[in-house]
N, C-alpha and C positions, 0 to 999 in steps of 0.2 A: 535516785540520783541526788545531786546536791540540794535541790529544792526541798527534799524531804529532811535533809540534815539541818538546813537553815531556813525554816518556814517563815517567810516575810513577804508574801506576795511575789511581785516581780523583782524586788530588791534582794537578789540572792547572789552568793559568790560566783555562781556560774555566769549569771548575766553581767556581773562586774567584769569577769574575764572576757566575755564576748565583746563588751563595749570598748574595753581598752585594746582588744584585738582589732577593732574597727579604726580607732584613732591612729595607730601607728602606720597602717598602709596609706592613709590619706596623706600623711606628712612624708614618711620615709620613701614610699614608692614614688612620690613626685620628685623628691631629691634625686633618687637613683635613676629614674627614667630620663631626666633632663641632663644629668651630670656630664656625660661624655660629649654631647653636642655643645653644652654650655661652655665647658672648659676649652674645647677646640675652637669654637667660633668666637667666643668673647675674651678668652684669656690666652689663646695660642699655645695650649699645652702640647708637649711631646709625650711619648710613652714614658720617659723618665719622670716628667712632671706628674703624670697621673699616678705613677707608682709611688712617688713621694707623698702625694695627697692621700692615697689610700693607706699608706703606712701610718701617717699621722691620724687618720680616721680610726685606726685600730689600737692606738695607744690607750684610750680609755677602756677598751676591752681587756687589754693586758693588765690594767689596774682595777679590774672588776672585783678582785678579792677585798678591796677596801670597803665594799658595801657592808661587810659584816661588822666593821668598826662603826660605821654610821648608824647601824641598827642598835647600837648602845644608847643612842639619843633620840631615835625616831622610829616609829612603828613601820613595818614593811608596807602596809597599804598607803600610808601617807607619803612615804619615801617614793613609791612608784608614781604617785601623782606629781610630785616635784620633778621627777626624772622626765616624765612626759611633757612637762612645761618647758624644760630645756630643749627637748627634741623639737617640739612644734615651733617654738620661737626661733630656734636656730635655723630651721628650714625657711621660715617666713622672711628672714633677712638675707638669705644666701645670695639672691640675685642682685643685690645692691653693691656687692664687692667682687667685681669681675677681675681679679688679679690673683697671683699665686699667694701673696701674703693674706689678702682678704679671704680667699677660699680656705686657706689653712685655718684661719681664726674661726670662721663660721662653721666649718666642718668639725672643729674640736668641740664647740658648744653643742651642736646637734649630736655628736657621737657620744659625749659624756651622758646625755640624757638617754640615748638609745641603748647603750650597753648596760647602764644601771637598770633600765626598764627590763631588758631581756633577762638579766640575772634575777631580778625580783619576781618577774612573772613565772619563771621556772620554779622558783622556790615556793611561791604561793600555790601554784597549780598542783605541785606534788604533795603539798600539805592538805589542800582542800579536797583533792580527788582520792578515792580509794584505788587500790591496785587493779581491781577488776574493771572499773569504768575508765581508768586513765587513758589507755590507748585510743578508745573511741572518742572521748571528749577532747583530748589533745588534737586528734584528727579533725574534729568538728571546729576547733578554734582556728586551725590552719585553713579550713574551708571557708570560714567566716572572713578571715583575713584576705583570702584569695578573691572572694566575691567583692569585698570592699575595694581591692586593688583593681578588679575589673571595672568597677564604676569610676574609680579615680582615673584610670588610664583612658577611659572613654571621655571623661571630662577634659583631660589633658589634650587629647586629640582634637576635641572641638575648639578649645582655646587656642591651640597652636595652628591648626589647619584652617578652621573656619573664621576665627576672629583675628588671626595673625598677631596674637599678643606677644609682648616681649617677655623674655624669661623672668625678669625681675617681678613682673606682675603675676605671673603664674605661680612662682614660688610664694609670693606674699599671700595670694588667695588660698592656696592649699594649706600653707602653714597656719593661717588664721582660722580656717574652718576647723582644722584639727584641734586648735587651742580652744575654740568655743565648745566643741564636743567634750573636751577635757573638763572645762568649767562645769558643764552639766553633770558629768560623772562624779566630780568631787563634791558637788552639793547634793546629789540625789541618793548616794549610797551611804549607809551607816558603816561603822567599823566592824569587821567580822573577826571572830577569833581565829588565831593562826595555828590551831591544833597543838601539837607537841611544842613546848617552849624550845626555842632555837638556841643552839650554842653560839655565844657571842665572842668567839675567837676562831682563828683559822684552824681548820681540821684537815689534815692530810693523812689518810690511813693507807697502810700497805695493802690491805685487802681490796682497796678500790683501784689498784694499779691498772687493770685492764680498761676500766672506764676512763682513767686519765689518758692512757695511750690512745684509745679510740678518739677521745676529744682532741688531743694534740693533732692527730692526723687529719681529723675533720677540719680543723682550723686552717691547716696548711693547704689542704686540697680545695677548700671552699674559696680561698683567695684567687685561685686560678680562674674560677668561674666569675666571681664578683668583680675582679679588676680587669681581666684580660679578655674574657669572652665577649662582653659588650663592646669593649674597645676595638676588638677585631671587626665587629659588625660596622662600626663607624669608619675606622681607618682603612680596612681592606676593601669593604664592599660599598662604602659611601652611603650608609643608612642615614636618613635625616632624623631629626627629633621626632617627627610624626611617625616615621617608619619604626623607630625604636619603641615608641608608645604602642603601636599595633602589635609588635613582637611581645611586649610585656602583657598586652591583653590576651594573647594566645596562651602565654605561660599561665596566667592566673585563671583563665577559663578552665584549663585542664586540672589545675589544682583545686578549683572550686568543685569540679565534677568528682574528683577521685580522692581528695584528701581524707574525707571521713571513711571512705572504703579502705584506704591505705591503713588507717588506724585499726579497723576491724581485721584487716589482713595480718597485721602484726600480732594482734591478740590471738589470731587463729594459728599462725605458723610459728610464732615465737620470734624473739629478738635476733637470735643467731641467723636463722634462715633469711629473715628480712634484710639484715645488714649485708649478708653475703651476696644476696641478689642485687642490692644497690651497688656494691663495689664492682661486681662483674660488669654491670651495665655502664658504670662510669669509666672503666678502662676503655671500652669501645668508643664512648663519647669523646674522651680526651684525645685518643688517637685520631678520631675523625676531625676534630678541630685542627690538629697539626697539619692535615693534608687537604682540607676542604678548599675547593676552588670556585664554588658557586654561592651566591648570596642565599639562594633557596635552601641548599643543603646546610649552610651555616645556621640559618634560622631554625631548621628542623632539629639540629643538634642542640641548639640553645633551649628549645622547648623541652626536649627529652631530658636534658641535663637538669633543668629546673624541677621537673617532675620527680626525678630520682631523689632529689634532696628532701622531699617530703618523708621519705623512709627514715631519715635521720632521727625522727622522734623515737625510734626504737632504742636509741642510746639513753634517752631520758627514762623510758619505762624500765629498761634494764637496771639503771641506777636505782630507781624507786624500789625495785624488788630486792636489791642486795643491801640497801643502806639503812642505817639507824635513822628513824624519823627525825631525831633532833639535829641531824647533820644537813638537812636540806638547804637551809639558807647559806651556811658556811661553804658547803661543797659547791653550791651553785656559783658563788663568787670565785672559788678556787678553780673550778672547771672552765669558767669563762676566761680566767687569766691563762690557764694552760692552752685553751683554744687559740688565744691571741699571741702566744709566744712567737709562733711562726708567722702569724698574720702581720706582726709589726715589721718583720724582716723581709718576707717574700715580696710584697708589692714593689718596694724600692729596688731590691737586688734583681728581681726578675724584670723590672722595668728597664734596667740597663741591658739585661740579656735580650729583651724584646727588640732593642735597636738593631741587633745583629741577626737574631734567629727566633722569630715568633714561634715557629714549630717546636723548638726545643722547650719552650715554656710549657706547652700543652703535653708534650711527651713526659716531662717531669711530673705533671699532674696525673698521668696514667700510672707512673711508677708509684705515686702516693696511694692511688686507689688499690694497687696490688698489695702494698703493705697493710692497708686497712682490711683487705679481704683476709689476709693471713691472721691478723689479730682477731677478727670477728669469729674465726673458726674455734677460738678458745672460749667462747661464751657457752655455758652449760645449756642443755635443753630446758631445764627448769631452774633458772637462777633464783637464789634467795640468800638471805643472810647465812653465812657458813658454807654456801655453795656458789661462790662468786665466779670461779673459773674452772676449766677442765684440768689444766695443768698449771704448775707454778703458783700454788696458793700461798702467798706470802702473808704472814701475820705480824 
């Protein structure tokens, strides 16, 4: 494993990845869990307002390709530390600006840090992990993040339900704790080699077209879950902030239990079968959202939906197998931009659609899952450089 490749006691690249996978859930999970209740109770948001906010949140993801230009001046590991600083501080100040303008500003700060972090984490993970260990270790990182989220949501529930704390103090506490953890990581770990020197320009290759297409559909489909599934729980079923926190606890409990096993499952059955299984399941989940009438069934769909998304790491391991090692950083930025093309548009446009027909929003998500299923059928049984797709191999 990684410790054998980078022998330095506990200060290894894998432990670095584990610790930064702890920092993000402390901050971002808190922001996400409280958001729907905070904007409804303190800022009187409508479905259109939440759609606008989420579209603004995704703009930095759309601009993630700019990371490759920043890497001309700063190393990836240092860049990821600075990104996490923006994320944690953005979350810490969120509760002090309960208005549309204030939330748009704090969300932009938080989101710039979050999306640069995700881009860089993918790049460094695929550089530091070999192809054999990648599925299991990436699954382990999801499991670590899920366990941290479990602890975070437990703390949120105590702060909200037992101590009746105001949202602004909860945001300040969780953002500050995450920032202090970041300071420790920044001081404790040395700089690690980044493997193959990375291309310092944008790379868009025809032979990666299927990965780009899957990434685009993933971004479109994920917005239905991220923006509207949680909003459905609050608006239609009247979930409180404490109820939403318990729902997230259930989500991450199952992710903690199964994420590492999902990584092994992908390594055993292959990326094509794993993704096809995910998309079939998501079709049924989204159709369920469209017609659900009870809070309990809505919660069950939400948990199942979240668990299916863990299978999406199969897209990363598929790309690792077909890609030039020098393309990891550049393509990570390009893929995040592709992922967020739809993400910038869907929340605000579907937010308007939500005002007249919430069911149509989820049925559109089911249609996106069908398209993703058809695309995933084109992944070869043994993807590698030169064998990227089953048909339409563009060079």
